[in-house]
N, C-alpha and C positions, 0 to 999 in steps of 0.2 A: 504494500500500500504506500502510495506517495501522496504527500500533502503539499499543496502549493498555495501561497498567499494570493488571494483574489482581489481583496480590497478592504478598506476599513474607514471608519470615520468616528469623530467625537460627536456625541449627541449635543445639539444646540443648547447653550447655557440657559437661554430664555425658556425653552421647552422644559428643561429639567427644573428650573425655578418654579414654573407653573405647577409642577407636580410635587413641589415641596422638597426637592432634592438639591442640596447645596454643594455637591462634589462632582467632578468630571466623570463621565462614563464613556469608554471607548468600545466600539463593536468592530470585530474583525471577521472576515469571511474567507474560508479556505475551500479550494476545490480538492477533492480526494480522487485519485486514480487508483482503482482496485483491479489488479490483474493477477490475483493470487490463484493458487491451485492449478497452475498451468492452463488457465483459461486463454483462449485465443482472442477473446473479445474483452476489451477494457470496459468496466462498469464505473460510472461516476457517482460520487456522493459529495457531501459537503460537511463543513464544520462551522459553527457560529461560536465565537468567543466574546464574552462580555467582561470588561475589566472596569471595576469601580475603584476610583482613587480617593478613598476616604482618608481623612486626616489620621496619620499614623498607622494606616492599615490599607492593604490592597486586597480586594476580593476578586477572584476570577471564577467565572462560571462558563461551561462550554457544553455543547451538544453536537454529536455527530449523527448524520443521517446518511447511511451507506447504501450503495447499490440502487440508486434512484433511476438511472437511465444508462443506456449504452451509447447515447448521442451527446457529444460534447457541446453542441450548440444548445441543446435543451438545458443542460446543467448551467451553462453560462447565462441563459435567460433567467433561470430560477435565481441564481446568485445575484444578478443585477436587480431583480425585483425585491429580494430580501434586503439588499443594501440600500436601495432607494427608499424603502419603507422602514428602515432601522429595526428590522426584526431581531429579537433577542433569543437567546437559547431556550428560554421557557416555552416560547410558542413556535419555535422553528419547525419541529416535526409536524405539527398540525397545519401550519401554513404550507409547507412543502407537499403534504398529502393533498391539500386542496388544489394547489397549483398543478400537480401531476394529474389529478383527476380531471382538471379542465383541459388538458392537452388533447 
């Protein structure tokens, strides 16, 4: 399994402030290439990592969703949509399932 950074962003300070959060949060998205067990076809998955920079403490949360599709174009589309909508690890699996169902 190979994991490659796809993109990331810090959530807007104003958006966080509106939610009562006073510390920075970064979300990163990774594309996962899975070609284990001598498969001839690569399957693609993803990982979402959320990092909270609280005073004196850093919290990291992540979620992997593996073997979503065999088409790299589809996983890129899903990752773009997750990134654009700032999807966090907590909801990543549900959002991915909805997106794949709509394809």
